[in-house]
C-alpha positions as CSV (number, residue, x, y, z in Angstrom):
1,M,10.6,-21.5,14.2
2,K,11.9,-24.7,12.7
3,D,8.5,-26.3,13.0
4,R,6.9,-23.5,11.1
5,L,9.6,-23.7,8.4
6,E,9.0,-27.4,8.0
7,S,5.3,-26.8,7.7
8,S,5.9,-24.1,5.0
9,L,8.2,-26.5,3.1
10,K,5.6,-29.3,3.3
11,R,2.9,-26.9,2.0
12,F,5.2,-25.7,-0.8
13,R,5.7,-29.3,-2.0
14,E,2.0,-29.9,-1.9
15,L,1.4,-26.9,-4.1
16,D,4.0,-28.2,-6.6
17,D,2.1,-31.5,-6.8
18,L,-1.2,-29.6,-7.3
19,A,0.4,-27.5,-10.0
20,A,1.4,-30.6,-11.8
21,D,-2.2,-31.8,-11.8
22,G,-3.7,-30.9,-15.2
23,S,-7.2,-30.7,-13.8
24,L,-6.3,-27.6,-11.9
25,A,-6.1,-25.6,-15.1
26,K,-9.9,-26.0,-15.4
27,D,-10.3,-23.6,-12.5
28,P,-8.3,-20.5,-13.3
29,R,-9.2,-18.6,-10.2
30,R,-8.1,-21.5,-7.9
31,Y,-4.9,-21.9,-9.9
32,K,-4.1,-18.2,-9.6
33,D,-4.7,-18.3,-5.8
34,L,-2.5,-21.4,-5.4
35,M,0.3,-20.0,-7.5
36,R,0.2,-16.8,-5.5
37,E,0.5,-18.8,-2.3
38,R,3.4,-20.8,-3.8
39,A,5.2,-17.6,-4.7
40,Q,4.9,-16.3,-1.1
41,L,6.1,-19.6,0.3
42,Q,9.1,-19.8,-2.1
43,A,10.9,-17.0,-0.3
44,I,10.5,-18.9,3.0
45,V,11.7,-22.2,1.5
46,E,14.8,-20.5,-0.1
47,A,15.6,-18.8,3.3
48,Y,15.1,-22.2,5.0
49,D,17.6,-23.8,2.6
50,T,20.1,-21.1,3.4
51,W,19.5,-21.5,7.1
52,K,20.2,-25.2,7.0
53,V,23.5,-24.6,5.1
54,L,24.6,-22.0,7.7
55,D,23.5,-24.1,10.6
56,S,25.6,-27.0,9.3
57,Q,28.6,-24.8,8.7
58,L,28.2,-23.4,12.2
59,R,28.2,-26.8,13.8
60,D,31.3,-27.8,11.8
61,A,33.1,-24.6,13.0
62,R,32.2,-25.3,16.6
63,A,33.5,-28.8,16.3
64,M,36.7,-27.6,14.7
65,L,37.2,-25.1,17.5
66,R,36.6,-27.8,20.1
67,D,38.9,-30.4,18.6
68,E,41.7,-28.4,16.9
69,T,45.0,-28.0,18.8
70,D,46.8,-25.8,16.3
71,S,46.6,-22.2,17.5
72,E,46.5,-20.6,14.0
73,L,43.7,-23.0,12.9
74,R,41.8,-22.3,16.1
75,E,42.1,-18.6,15.5
76,L,40.7,-19.1,11.9
77,A,37.9,-21.2,13.4
78,K,37.0,-18.4,15.9
79,E,36.8,-15.8,13.1
80,E,34.6,-18.1,10.9
81,L,32.4,-18.9,13.9
82,A,31.8,-15.2,14.6
83,S,31.0,-14.6,11.0
84,L,28.6,-17.5,10.8
85,E,26.8,-16.6,14.0
86,S,26.3,-13.1,12.8
87,A,24.9,-14.3,9.4
88,L,22.6,-16.8,11.0
89,E,21.3,-14.2,13.5
90,Q,20.4,-11.8,10.6
91,L,18.9,-14.6,8.5
92,E,16.7,-15.7,11.5
93,A,15.5,-12.1,11.9
94,D,14.6,-12.1,8.1
95,I,12.8,-15.4,8.4
96,Q,10.7,-14.1,11.3
97,L,9.5,-11.4,9.0
98,L,8.8,-13.9,6.2
99,L,6.8,-16.1,8.6
100,I,4.3,-13.3,9.4
101,P,1.0,-14.4,7.9
102,R,0.2,-12.3,4.8
103,D,-2.8,-10.0,5.3
104,P,-5.6,-11.2,2.9
105,L,-6.3,-7.5,2.2
106,D,-2.9,-7.0,0.6
107,D,-4.0,-8.7,-2.6
108,K,-7.2,-6.6,-2.9
109,N,-7.6,-3.9,-5.6
110,T,-7.5,-0.4,-4.2
111,I,-9.4,2.9,-4.2
112,M,-7.4,5.9,-3.4
113,E,-8.8,9.3,-2.4
114,I,-6.6,12.4,-2.6
115,R,-7.9,15.7,-1.2
116,A,-6.3,19.2,-1.0
117,G,-5.9,20.3,2.6
118,T,-4.1,23.4,4.0
119,G,-2.6,25.6,1.3
120,G,-5.4,26.6,-1.0
121,E,-4.6,26.4,-4.7
122,E,-1.1,25.2,-4.1
123,A,-2.4,22.2,-2.1
124,A,-4.8,21.4,-5.1
125,L,-1.8,21.6,-7.5
126,F,0.2,19.2,-5.3
127,A,-2.8,16.9,-5.1
128,A,-2.6,16.6,-8.9
129,D,1.1,16.0,-8.6
130,L,0.6,13.2,-6.1
131,Y,-2.0,11.6,-8.4
132,R,0.4,11.6,-11.3
133,M,3.1,10.1,-9.0
134,Y,0.9,7.2,-8.2
135,V,0.0,6.7,-11.9
136,R,3.7,6.5,-12.8
137,L,4.2,3.9,-10.0
138,A,1.2,2.0,-11.4
139,D,2.9,2.0,-14.9
140,R,6.1,0.6,-13.3
141,R,4.1,-2.2,-11.7
142,N,1.6,-2.9,-14.5
143,W,-1.4,-1.8,-12.4
144,K,-4.5,-0.5,-14.1
145,V,-5.7,3.0,-13.1
146,E,-9.3,4.3,-13.4
147,V,-10.4,7.8,-12.4
148,M,-13.7,7.5,-10.5
149,S,-14.4,11.0,-9.4
150,L,-12.6,14.3,-10.0
151,S,-13.1,17.9,-8.8
152,E,-10.7,20.3,-10.6
153,T,-9.6,23.9,-9.9
154,G,-9.2,26.6,-12.5
155,L,-5.4,26.2,-12.5
156,G,-5.4,22.5,-13.1
157,G,-5.2,21.4,-9.5
158,Y,-7.5,18.8,-7.8
159,K,-9.7,19.7,-4.9
160,E,-10.4,15.9,-4.8
161,I,-9.6,12.9,-7.0
162,I,-10.8,9.4,-6.4
163,F,-9.3,6.6,-8.5
164,S,-9.0,2.8,-8.5
165,L,-5.9,0.7,-9.0
166,N,-6.1,-2.9,-10.0
167,G,-3.2,-5.4,-10.1
168,E,-1.0,-7.7,-8.1
169,G,-0.5,-6.7,-4.5
170,V,-1.8,-3.2,-4.9
171,F,-3.3,-2.6,-1.4
172,G,-0.3,-4.3,0.3
173,A,2.0,-1.9,-1.5
174,L,0.0,1.3,-1.0
175,R,-1.8,0.8,2.3
176,W,0.7,2.9,4.3
177,E,0.3,5.9,1.9
178,S,-2.8,6.9,4.0
179,G,-2.1,10.1,5.8
180,V,-1.1,13.7,5.4
181,H,1.5,14.5,2.8
182,R,3.3,17.9,3.3
183,V,4.9,19.8,0.4
184,Q,7.4,22.6,0.7
185,R,8.1,24.6,-2.5
186,V,7.7,27.9,-4.3
187,P,4.1,27.7,-5.7
188,A,3.4,28.5,-9.3
189,T,1.1,31.2,-8.0
190,E,3.8,32.9,-5.9
191,G,5.5,35.9,-7.5
192,S,8.0,36.7,-4.8
193,G,9.8,33.3,-4.7
194,R,8.9,32.5,-1.1
195,I,8.6,28.8,-0.1
196,H,5.2,27.8,1.0
197,T,4.1,24.8,3.0
198,S,0.8,23.0,2.0
199,A,-0.8,19.7,2.9
200,V,-2.8,17.0,1.1
201,T,-4.6,14.0,2.6
202,V,-4.5,10.6,1.1
203,A,-6.8,7.7,2.0
204,V,-6.2,4.1,0.7
205,L,-9.2,1.8,0.8
206,P,-9.3,-1.9,-0.1
207,E,-12.0,-2.4,-2.8
208,A,-14.8,-4.7,-1.7
209,E,-16.5,-7.3,-3.9
210,E,-20.3,-7.1,-4.2
211,T,-20.6,-10.3,-2.3
212,E,-18.6,-8.9,0.6
213,I,-20.7,-5.8,1.1
214,D,-24.3,-6.2,0.2
215,I,-26.1,-2.8,-0.1
216,K,-29.8,-3.1,-0.3
217,P,-31.9,-0.6,-2.2
218,D,-33.7,0.6,0.9
219,E,-30.4,1.4,2.6
220,I,-29.5,4.2,0.3
221,R,-30.9,7.3,-1.3
222,I,-29.9,8.1,-4.9
223,D,-30.1,11.7,-6.2
224,V,-29.5,12.7,-9.8
225,M,-28.5,16.1,-11.0
226,R,-26.8,18.1,-13.7
227,A,-23.0,17.7,-13.9
228,G,-21.1,20.8,-12.8
229,G,-17.6,22.0,-13.7
230,P,-16.1,23.2,-17.0
231,G,-18.3,23.2,-20.1
232,G,-18.2,20.6,-22.8
233,Q,-20.4,18.1,-24.6
234,C,-23.2,16.8,-22.3
235,V,-21.9,18.7,-19.3
236,N,-24.7,20.7,-17.6
237,T,-27.2,19.5,-20.2
238,T,-28.3,16.1,-18.8
239,D,-29.0,14.7,-15.4
240,S,-26.0,12.4,-15.5
241,A,-24.4,13.2,-12.1
242,V,-25.2,10.8,-9.3
243,R,-25.0,11.2,-5.5
244,I,-25.6,8.1,-3.3
245,T,-26.2,8.5,0.4
246,H,-25.9,5.5,2.8
247,L,-28.7,6.2,5.2
248,A,-27.4,4.3,8.2
249,T,-23.9,5.8,8.2
250,G,-24.5,9.1,6.5
251,L,-21.7,8.3,4.0
252,S,-22.2,10.2,0.7
253,V,-20.5,9.7,-2.7
254,H,-20.9,11.9,-5.7
255,C,-19.8,11.0,-9.3
256,Q,-20.3,13.0,-12.4
257,D,-17.3,12.3,-14.7
258,E,-19.1,9.9,-17.0
259,K,-21.7,11.1,-19.5
260,S,-23.9,8.1,-18.5
261,Q,-25.9,8.2,-15.3
262,I,-25.6,4.4,-15.1
263,K,-21.8,4.5,-15.3
264,N,-21.7,7.2,-12.6
265,K,-24.0,5.2,-10.4
266,A,-21.8,2.1,-10.8
267,K,-18.6,4.1,-9.8
268,A,-20.3,5.7,-6.9
269,M,-21.5,2.3,-5.6
270,R,-17.9,1.0,-5.9
271,I,-16.6,3.9,-3.8
272,L,-19.4,3.5,-1.2
273,R,-18.8,-0.2,-1.0
274,A,-15.1,0.4,-0.3
275,R,-15.8,2.9,2.4
276,L,-18.4,0.6,4.1
277,Y,-15.9,-2.3,3.8
278,E,-13.3,-0.2,5.6
279,L,-15.8,0.6,8.4
280,E,-16.4,-3.1,8.9
281,E,-12.7,-3.7,9.0
282,E,-12.3,-1.0,11.6
283,K,-14.9,-2.6,13.8
284,K,-13.0,-5.9,13.7
285,N,-9.7,-4.3,14.5
286,A,-9.6,-1.3,16.9
287,E,-5.9,-0.8,16.3
288,R,-6.4,-0.3,12.6
289,S,-9.2,2.1,13.3
290,E,-7.0,4.2,15.6
291,H,-4.1,4.0,13.1
292,R,-6.3,5.3,10.3
293,R,-7.6,8.2,12.4
294,T,-4.1,9.3,13.3
295,Q,-2.8,9.0,9.8
296,I,-5.6,10.7,7.9
297,G,-5.9,13.6,10.3
298,T,-7.6,16.8,9.3
299,G,-5.4,18.0,6.4
300,D,-3.6,20.4,8.7
301,R,0.1,20.8,7.8
302,S,1.3,19.8,11.3
303,E,-0.2,16.3,10.9
304,R,2.2,14.7,8.5
305,I,3.5,11.3,7.5
306,R,5.8,12.5,4.7
307,T,7.4,15.8,3.6
308,Y,8.3,16.7,0.0
309,N,10.9,19.5,0.0
310,F,11.4,20.6,-3.6
311,P,14.2,23.2,-3.0
312,Q,16.3,20.5,-1.4
313,N,15.2,17.7,-3.7
314,R,14.3,15.8,-0.5
315,V,11.5,13.4,0.5
316,S,11.3,12.3,4.1
317,D,9.0,9.7,5.6
318,H,8.6,10.5,9.3
319,R,7.4,7.1,10.4
320,I,10.5,5.2,9.4
321,D,12.9,8.2,9.7
322,L,14.1,7.8,6.1
323,T,15.2,10.7,4.0
324,L,16.1,10.5,0.3
325,Y,17.6,13.2,-1.8
326,K,16.0,12.2,-5.0
327,L,12.5,13.8,-4.9
328,E,12.6,14.3,-8.6
329,L,12.8,10.6,-9.2
330,F,10.4,9.8,-6.4
331,M,7.7,12.0,-8.1
332,L,8.3,9.9,-11.3
333,G,7.2,6.8,-9.4
334,D,10.5,5.6,-8.1
335,M,9.0,4.9,-4.7
336,D,10.3,1.4,-4.0
337,E,12.8,2.3,-1.3
338,I,10.3,4.0,0.9
339,L,7.5,1.6,0.2
340,N,9.7,-1.4,1.0
341,G,10.8,0.4,4.2
342,L,7.2,0.9,5.3
343,A,6.4,-2.7,4.6
344,L,9.3,-3.8,6.8
345,W,8.4,-1.2,9.5
346,A,4.8,-2.7,9.5
347,R,6.0,-6.3,9.8
348,E,8.4,-5.5,12.6
349,G,5.5,-3.8,14.4
350,V,3.5,-7.0,14.1
351,I,6.4,-9.0,15.6
352,Q,6.8,-6.6,18.5
353,A,3.0,-6.7,19.2
354,S,3.0,-10.5,19.2
355,M,5.8,-10.5,21.8
356,Q,4.0,-8.3,24.3
C-alpha cells in the first residue's frame, strides 16, 4: 500500500508542475482532464499525510510503552496506543477504497430511461415522480437535463421517459440507480384509501461519443411518421417522428418530441448509440452484464432494489440495507446519503473480488 501511496504522491506533484506550465492552458480539454485527475489524487495525498502522522505517533507510543517505568504513564501509553491503532486501522481501510482505480465510465454523461412497470396508472404517475426527483438532484449538482423521448398518460404520468444528464461525475453518481423501484402509497386514483404497491424500472446508460460507436447508414433502418399524443401545433400534421432500428441487434428507438425531424433523428441516434455502447461494455465484462440483468428485471414488484413507502415517509435501499425516514426530502433530490452508501458498497465489492 505504501508503494502505491508514494506513486500517487509523485503523480500529484507532477500534475502540480504541469498546471504551473502556461502552455497547458492552450489545450482546455487536456487541462480539464489533468485537473480532474489531480482532484482525485488530492484525497489520496491528504489521507497519506494523515497516515504518516498517525504512524509516527504510533511508533512514539510503542517506544514510550517499552521504555517507560512509571505505571501511570505506562497506562496512559497503553490507552493512546489502542486509540492510535484503531484510528490507523480505519484510515488504512479508507485508503484502500481511495486507491481503487476510478472507472473511466464514471465521468461520462448519462442517458436515463424510466418506464412504468406493475401498477398501471399509479406506476406511470410514480415514473413521473422519479423523473422529477432526478431533475431536483441535477439542480443540486449543477447537471444539465434534456428530455429525449416522452410517452405520457392522460393523468400526467409517464409510460416512459428518456432523458440525458450532462455534468461532472454524472454516471459515477447514478449508475447504481438501475433497477426496479417499488412504491407503496395511496394512489390519486384510489377512492377507498387503500395502499397500493407499484413498480417502475430505471436504466442508466453511459452516453457514447460518435467516435466510440460508429453507426454506418447501412446498419440501420430509419422510419418517419406522424407524431402521436395530445394535440398541439405541428403534432399529427407533419412527419416529424422518427424510429431508428439497428438491424444487427434489433434495437429500436422512437423519438417524436421535437417538431423537427432532424432533431428527433439526432436524439434517437444518441439513445441508440448509448444502448449499443452498453452492449459492448457488457461483452467486455460478463459480471456487469449479469449485474444489469438482475437489477433491471422485468418491472415486476417483487424484483426491487429500493422501496418508497409514503405512509411511513420511508425510503429503503435493499442492496446496502439502509433505511431513511425522510422520503419527502429524498424525493426533493436529497439523495446523497444513499448514493454515497451505494458508491461505498460498490468499492468494497471491488476490494473483495480482488482478494478472491
